[in-house]
ZADO-1210 file (C-alpha; in nm, 4 decimals, padded with zeros to 6 digits):
<atoms>
<atom x="01.9657" y="-01.2032" z="-08.1105" code="MET" pos="1"/>
<atom x="02.1141" y="-01.5500" z="-08.1755" code="PRO" pos="2"/>
<atom x="02.1651" y="-01.6819" z="-08.5266" code="ASN" pos="3"/>
<atom x="02.0351" y="-02.0080" z="-08.6688" code="LEU" pos="4"/>
<atom x="02.1678" y="-02.1911" z="-08.9732" code="THR" pos="5"/>
<atom x="01.9255" y="-02.4105" z="-09.1641" code="ILE" pos="6"/>
<atom x="01.9687" y="-02.6460" z="-09.4565" code="THR" pos="7"/>
<atom x="01.7006" y="-02.6795" z="-09.7209" code="THR" pos="8"/>
<atom x="01.6602" y="-02.7573" z="-10.0888" code="ASP" pos="9"/>
<atom x="01.6796" y="-02.4900" z="-10.3609" code="GLU" pos="10"/>
<atom x="01.3073" y="-02.4944" z="-10.4357" code="GLU" pos="11"/>
<atom x="01.2160" y="-02.4294" z="-10.0698" code="THR" pos="12"/>
<atom x="01.4752" y="-02.1546" z="-10.0449" code="LEU" pos="13"/>
<atom x="01.3383" y="-01.9913" z="-10.3600" code="ARG" pos="14"/>
<atom x="00.9865" y="-02.0051" z="-10.2142" code="TRP" pos="15"/>
<atom x="01.1108" y="-01.8524" z="-09.8862" code="ALA" pos="16"/>
<atom x="01.2812" y="-01.5675" z="-10.0713" code="ARG" pos="17"/>
<atom x="00.9643" y="-01.4930" z="-10.2685" code="ILE" pos="18"/>
<atom x="00.7448" y="-01.5054" z="-09.9565" code="GLU" pos="19"/>
<atom x="00.9845" y="-01.2801" z="-09.7682" code="ALA" pos="20"/>
<atom x="00.9825" y="-01.0309" z="-10.0561" code="ALA" pos="21"/>
<atom x="00.6012" y="-01.0346" z="-10.0638" code="LYS" pos="22"/>
<atom x="00.5969" y="-00.9508" z="-09.6932" code="GLN" pos="23"/>
<atom x="00.8756" y="-00.6947" z="-09.7301" code="ASN" pos="24"/>
<atom x="01.0990" y="-00.8777" z="-09.4823" code="THR" pos="25"/>
<atom x="01.4074" y="-01.0980" z="-09.4817" code="SER" pos="26"/>
<atom x="01.4145" y="-01.4759" z="-09.5084" code="VAL" pos="27"/>
<atom x="01.5656" y="-01.4818" z="-09.1598" code="SER" pos="28"/>
<atom x="01.2729" y="-01.2851" z="-09.0113" code="LYS" pos="29"/>
<atom x="01.0220" y="-01.4902" z="-09.2106" code="LEU" pos="30"/>
<atom x="01.1605" y="-01.8172" z="-09.0715" code="VAL" pos="31"/>
<atom x="01.1784" y="-01.6696" z="-08.7216" code="GLY" pos="32"/>
<atom x="00.8135" y="-01.5620" z="-08.7401" code="GLU" pos="33"/>
<atom x="00.7114" y="-01.9063" z="-08.8668" code="MET" pos="34"/>
<atom x="00.8899" y="-02.0741" z="-08.5772" code="LEU" pos="35"/>
<atom x="00.7329" y="-01.8331" z="-08.3263" code="ALA" pos="36"/>
<atom x="00.3868" y="-01.9044" z="-08.4747" code="ARG" pos="37"/>
<atom x="00.4435" y="-02.2799" z="-08.4433" code="LEU" pos="38"/>
<atom x="00.5513" y="-02.2347" z="-08.0819" code="ARG" pos="39"/>
<atom x="00.2379" y="-02.0314" z="-08.0023" code="ARG" pos="40"/>
<atom x="00.0152" y="-02.2918" z="-08.1681" code="GLN" pos="41"/>
<atom x="00.1813" y="-02.5631" z="-07.9622" code="ASP" pos="42"/>
<atom x="00.1370" y="-02.3561" z="-07.6452" code="ASP" pos="43"/>
<atom x="-00.2299" y="-02.2935" z="-07.7310" code="ASP" pos="44"/>
<atom x="-00.2841" y="-02.6653" z="-07.7880" code="TYR" pos="45"/>
<atom x="-00.1176" y="-02.7573" z="-07.4592" code="GLU" pos="46"/>
<atom x="-00.3224" y="-02.4968" z="-07.2736" code="ARG" pos="47"/>
<atom x="-00.6480" y="-02.6231" z="-07.4281" code="ALA" pos="48"/>
<atom x="-00.5596" y="-02.9825" z="-07.3476" code="MET" pos="49"/>
<atom x="-00.4798" y="-02.8939" z="-06.9853" code="GLN" pos="50"/>
<atom x="-00.8066" y="-02.7021" z="-06.9595" code="ASP" pos="51"/>
<atom x="-01.0026" y="-02.9965" z="-07.0981" code="PHE" pos="52"/>
<atom x="-00.8446" y="-03.2551" z="-06.8691" code="PHE" pos="53"/>
<atom x="-00.8732" y="-03.0324" z="-06.5610" code="SER" pos="54"/>
<atom x="-01.2533" y="-03.0233" z="-06.5863" code="ARG" pos="55"/>
<atom x="-01.4789" y="-03.2525" z="-06.3891" code="ALA" pos="56"/>
<atom x="-01.5925" y="-03.5633" z="-06.5746" code="PRO" pos="57"/>
<atom x="-01.9003" y="-03.5233" z="-06.7892" code="TYR" pos="58"/>
<atom x="-02.1747" y="-03.7071" z="-06.5997" code="LEU" pos="59"/>
<atom x="-02.5104" y="-03.5583" z="-06.6924" code="ASP" pos="60"/>
<atom x="-02.6177" y="-03.4116" z="-07.0237" code="PRO" pos="61"/>
<atom x="-02.7174" y="-03.0461" z="-07.0198" code="PRO" pos="62"/>
<atom x="-03.0824" y="-02.9732" z="-06.9478" code="ALA" pos="63"/>
<atom x="-03.3176" y="-02.9447" z="-07.2420" code="ARG" pos="64"/>
<atom x="-03.4705" y="-02.6063" z="-07.3182" code="ALA" pos="65"/>
<atom x="-03.8236" y="-02.7399" z="-07.2583" code="ASP" pos="66"/>
<atom x="-03.7337" y="-02.8787" z="-06.9126" code="GLY" pos="67"/>
<atom x="-03.7761" y="-03.2460" z="-07.0043" code="ARG" pos="68"/>
<atom x="-03.4951" y="-03.4895" z="-06.9315" code="ARG" pos="69"/>
<atom x="-03.2936" y="-03.6657" z="-07.1989" code="TRP" pos="70"/>
<atom x="-03.3612" y="-04.0395" z="-07.2410" code="PRO" pos="71"/>
<atom x="-03.1042" y="-04.2803" z="-07.0995" code="THR" pos="72"/>
<atom x="-02.9010" y="-04.5061" z="-07.3241" code="ARG" pos="73"/>
<atom x="-03.1068" y="-04.8030" z="-07.2096" code="GLU" pos="74"/>
<atom x="-03.4309" y="-04.6249" z="-07.2984" code="GLU" pos="75"/>
<atom x="-03.3001" y="-04.5411" z="-07.6438" code="LEU" pos="76"/>
<atom x="-03.1889" y="-04.8943" z="-07.7276" code="TYR" pos="77"/>
<atom x="-03.4697" y="-05.0840" z="-07.5530" code="ASP" pos="78"/>
<atom x="-03.7230" y="-05.0279" z="-07.8308" code="ARG" pos="79"/>
<atom x="-03.9152" y="-05.2976" z="-08.0185" code="PRO" pos="80"/>
<atom x="-03.8042" y="-05.1662" z="-08.3555" code="VAL" pos="81"/>
<atom x="-03.4412" y="-05.2338" z="-08.2608" code="LEU" pos="82"/>
<atom x="-03.5112" y="-05.5892" z="-08.1397" code="LYS" pos="83"/>
<atom x="-03.6114" y="-05.7275" z="-08.4808" code="ARG" pos="84"/>
</atoms>
């Protein structure tokens, strides 16, 4: 497995050592796991974005449970109370 050298401040390094000890692992494995988690999150985000943009455009609202149709935008805003 390849090695990676990082530079950080003393306070961050102290935190990393404590976290690694809590998880019974090394700082190297802790950092590697953090990087892998970030990569997976990025992959998940990209996948979700591709899924969203690959869908057909949203044209009609979903049907109401009682079978009635939803009012149009014009019907909603063409009310006397809004024309005052």
